PAVOMAR-850115 format. One line per 5 residues: number of its first residue (from 0); their letters; for each residue x, z, y of C-alpha. Coordinates in steps of 0.001 Angstrom, whole numbers, plus 500000, padded with zeros to 6 digits. Example, Ala and Ser with C-alpha at 12.3 -4.5 7.8 and 13.67 -1.06 7.14 Angstrom:
REM PAVOMAR-850115
0) AS) 512300,507800,495500  513670,507140,498940
***
This chain:
REM PAVOMAR-850115
0) XXXXX) 287861,132736,524334  284742,134838,525355  286808,137963,525943  289176,136123,528184  286348,134690,530161
5) XXXXX) 286472,130914,528728  282760,130935,527843  282427,127077,528485  285227,126510,526026  283815,129002,523545
10) XXXXX) 280307,127221,523786  282075,123845,523315  283752,125125,520215  280430,126353,518917  278716,123027,519587
15) XXXXX) 281559,121262,517532  281188,123645,514798  277379,123149,514569  278046,119402,514453  280721,119697,511790
20) XXXXX) 278660,122144,509489  275095,120718,510030  273566,119117,507101  273247,120322,503620  273989,123882,503353
25) XXXXX) 275432,123476,499825  278133,121198,501469  279608,123816,503765  283318,123257,503694  285934,125987,504427
30) XXXXX) 287899,123510,506663  287243,120257,508561  289369,117624,510266  289465,117713,514078  286778,115197,514315
35) XXXXX) 284733,116968,511664  286072,115179,508713  285096,116571,505349  287245,114459,503164  290787,116112,503137
40) XXXXX) 292147,114999,499922  295559,116438,498796  298363,114425,497448  302090,114975,496991  305065,113062,498585
45) XXXXX) 307728,113309,495847  310441,111390,497744  310458,113933,500542  312401,117200,499971  310770,119286,502662
50) XXXXX) 312178,122041,504821  315197,123516,502895  314137,121641,499661  310666,123299,499687  309071,120837,497311
55) XXXXX) 306348,119757,496722  305511,118290,500177  301834,117808,500335  299502,115904,502454  295974,117201,503031
60) XXXXX) 294653,120493,501382  292906,120844,498013  291418,124114,499360  288922,121973,501239  287036,121745,498082
65) XXXXX) 287054,125448,497210  284267,127936,497148  285110,130724,499569  282250,133106,500226  283935,134867,503162
70) XXXXX) 283495,131607,505294  279839,132441,505572  280607,135834,507130  283095,134469,509469  280842,131889,510779
75) XXXXX) 277659,133922,511101  279652,136912,512688  281071,134451,515170  277611,133240,516139  276335,136764,516442
80) XXXXX) 279369,137727,518645  278702,134653,520865  275156,135851,521411  276252,139367,522210  278768,138247,524874
85) XXXXX) 276333,136011,526768  276813,132469,525306  273329,131013,525582  271260,131137,522324  270888,127998,520542
90) XXXXX) 267772,127269,518274  269784,124713,516271  272412,127388,515773  269848,129896,514319  268147,127236,512205
95) XXXXX) 271485,126501,510781  272425,130120,510158  269052,130615,508398  269720,127489,506173  273231,128890,505256
100) XXXXX) 272021,132445,504489  269243,131052,502209  271988,129290,500242  274223,132388,500332  271287,134403,498731
105) XXXXX) 271608,132095,495652  275405,132009,495304  276814,135377,496584  277164,136760,492940  279436,133854,491924
110) XXXXX) 283256,134259,491668  285238,132245,494144  288672,131386,495364  288708,133865,498173  290309,134024,501690
115) XXXXX) 293754,133262,500365  292707,130054,498657  294108,131054,495189  294877,128186,492650  294233,130399,489645
120) XXXXX) 290864,131119,488163  287973,132017,490327  287342,135843,490526  285054,138182,492258  287261,138979,495234
125) XXXXX) 286423,142170,496968  287048,140650,500458  284637,137821,499595  281807,140167,498764  282631,142207,501927
130) XXXXX) 282069,139130,504018  278851,138380,502280  277721,141777,503375  278739,140866,506945  276613,137735,506705
135) XXXXX) 273407,139624,505943  274251,142472,508362  274885,140152,511301  271808,138045,510588  269780,141333,510661
140) XXXXX) 271431,142461,513883  270913,139082,515492  267224,139073,514623  266651,142596,515780  268627,142340,519088
145) XXXXX) 267465,138909,520137  264025,138565,518778  264796,136011,516217  262557,135222,513369  263693,135902,509731
150) XXXXX) 262777,137701,506583  264328,141047,507599  263079,143067,504652  264651,140606,502233  267847,140534,504117
155) XXXXX) 267964,144321,504248  267481,144559,500491  270274,142027,499863  272594,143643,502328  272086,147102,500461
160) XXXXX) 272496,145453,497122  275860,143862,498156  277029,147153,499624  276226,148967,496236  277933,146186,494388
165) XXXXX) 281149,146428,496268  281230,150176,496101  280597,150083,492278  282873,147178,491097  285316,146718,494090
170) XXXXX) 286545,150343,494119  288930,151808,491546  288083,155530,491200  291121,156252,489059  293544,155083,491765
175) XXXXX) 291189,155884,494585  291414,152446,496361  289460,149360,496973  290838,146539,494878  291965,142932,495289
180) XXXXX) 289173,141774,492983  286535,143401,490720  288221,145177,487671  291657,144886,489095  293145,148336,488292
185) XXXXX) 294952,149456,491441  295761,146012,492671  295721,145840,496431  294752,143165,498918  295617,143578,502629
190) XXXXX) 292344,141832,503497  290682,145232,502494  291975,146450,505906  288973,144648,507218  286473,147140,505574
195) XXXXX) 286379,149605,508557  286931,146713,511172  283717,144914,510149  281812,148231,509917  281271,148283,506225
200) XXXXX) 282555,151831,506004  283762,154256,508634  287528,154506,508869  287581,158232,508022  285806,157610,504663
205) XXXXX) 288001,159016,502058  288096,155633,500062  289064,153679,503283  291802,156146,504149  293309,156031,500709
210) XXXXX) 293251,152139,500568  294932,151992,504175  297575,154381,503094  298245,152578,499695  298525,149267,501512
215) XXXXX) 301048,150746,503880  303058,152218,501042  302838,149433,498548  302272,146199,500419  304567,146923,503362
220) XXXXX) 308061,145321,503632  310182,146680,506437  306979,147842,507963  305235,144375,507899  302331,143799,505451
225) XXXXX) 302170,141299,502561  298865,139772,501527  298896,141141,497921  301106,141789,495026  302371,138506,493695
230) XXXXX) 300745,137606,490459  300835,133943,489308  297896,134649,487008  295869,135268,490129  297159,132879,492778
235) XXXXX) 298551,130237,490525  301877,130030,492499  305384,130882,491439  307894,132865,493432  307402,135277,496179
240) XXXXX) 306391,135264,499888  307085,136929,503141  304966,139379,505145  301730,137769,506261  301595,138337,509991
245) XXXXX) 297913,138593,510634  297682,141338,507847  300193,143346,509958  297905,142896,512922  295025,144177,510911
250) XXXXX) 297068,147314,510226  297634,147827,513887  293754,147789,514402  293163,150201,511553  295798,152550,513070
255) XXXXX) 293869,152331,516406  290596,153231,514632  292470,156220,513174  293736,157383,516408  297362,156644,515528
260) XXXXX) 297961,154904,518866  301629,155473,519173  302266,154014,515660  299862,151106,516529  301743,150314,519672
265) XXXXX) 305028,150510,518033  304077,148119,515184  302456,145807,517649  305636,145695,519893  307588,145052,516794
270) XXXXX) 305308,142156,515885  305681,140665,519421  309445,140557,518885  308993,138183,515933  307735,135260,518076
275) XXXXX) 309881,132266,518913  311168,131373,522420  307871,129941,523491  305715,132887,522174  304419,131164,519048
280) XXXXX) 304060,132756,515577  304222,131279,512170  302236,132262,509086  304735,134616,507543  307880,136585,508330
285) XXXXX) 310746,136856,505864  311941,140534,506232  315338,139855,504317  316470,136761,506280  314557,138055,509288
290) XXXXX) 313007,134709,510362  309660,133194,510514  308516,131118,507574  305411,129319,506407  302889,127243,508353
295) XXXXX) 303723,126915,512042  302209,127591,514463  299539,129513,512640  296201,130191,514253  295383,133075,512051
300) XXXXX) 298401,134913,513277  297453,134338,516895  293905,135444,516418  295266,138674,514866  297651,139053,517972
305) XXXXX) 294697,138534,520464  292357,140914,518722  295011,143636,518448  296005,143200,522108  292437,143767,523177
310) XXXXX) 291896,146703,520789  295062,148432,521676  294539,147895,525517  290957,149360,525195  292368,152443,523354
315) XXXXX) 295228,153080,525656  293478,152465,528975  289738,153050,528166  288989,153227,531970  289866,149630,532341
320) XXXXX) 287368,148522,529551  283918,150103,529987  282481,147775,527186  284975,149109,524646  284383,147878,521133
325) XXXXX) 286292,146320,518180  286351,142488,518076  284734,142157,514621  282408,145242,514272  280132,144714,517378
***
């Protein structure tokens, strides 16, 4: 919204977010109802078959009660980007961030359900720890750039500790890649494409290059990227799934950072060709039946589309974008 000039709408969304999240930091939810509702209990409707007999049909979402450490990084990074792009600073917003980061200090070492909302056992997902690092990094940047108060020395120490923890436990030296979760030998997760996008490591770091290459080779189906290798012991779900569209947009962004602009543009245009007749995307794409599947419309897919469109435009026509910069890493 900010990039497109809709700063009033962006600020209104921020105010909604502050109202929904405000209160006890230990009760931060990974999702809320449109009016800020926290109770989103899940139950099944066994008398409904669902689309093409895709039982079980569920109302609500049990993931609303999950621990997802990445949410802290997403929220704090969003608030930092708003400040950077001219949305007026909010004292209430900074107080909320300080409250959340204090809580995160006490829980970041815990396993969680992660970005993909697994229904298997909690694990130390590498992406979750990555976004913990983003939380502390953006708090430090906000304090430094906007003169905000905070215990910077402590935050810097924790940021350094999280970085070392990820490089020690989230990296598989045998296979030369960052892994889905700590101790997962060679297992990949497309969310690891975010490592260079959020500024954790440069895109030309040997470990990052190898991880991007491995994801392209082992998670791609017809050129589109799946979230991870299916393993019911991890996600608690049977069967297979299609390519996850936002993951493919993340690959576009990584290609841009690597200077592979023609490949990035080709993949981006292929992705554009998947939308329906009114330009909307679902959650996934079935590369065998060649159709969109999953939740529809899916906001995550459209966020990836917008970010990649800006990033690709800036890379291809830099003279039009004097304030060039990745959407996430600023």
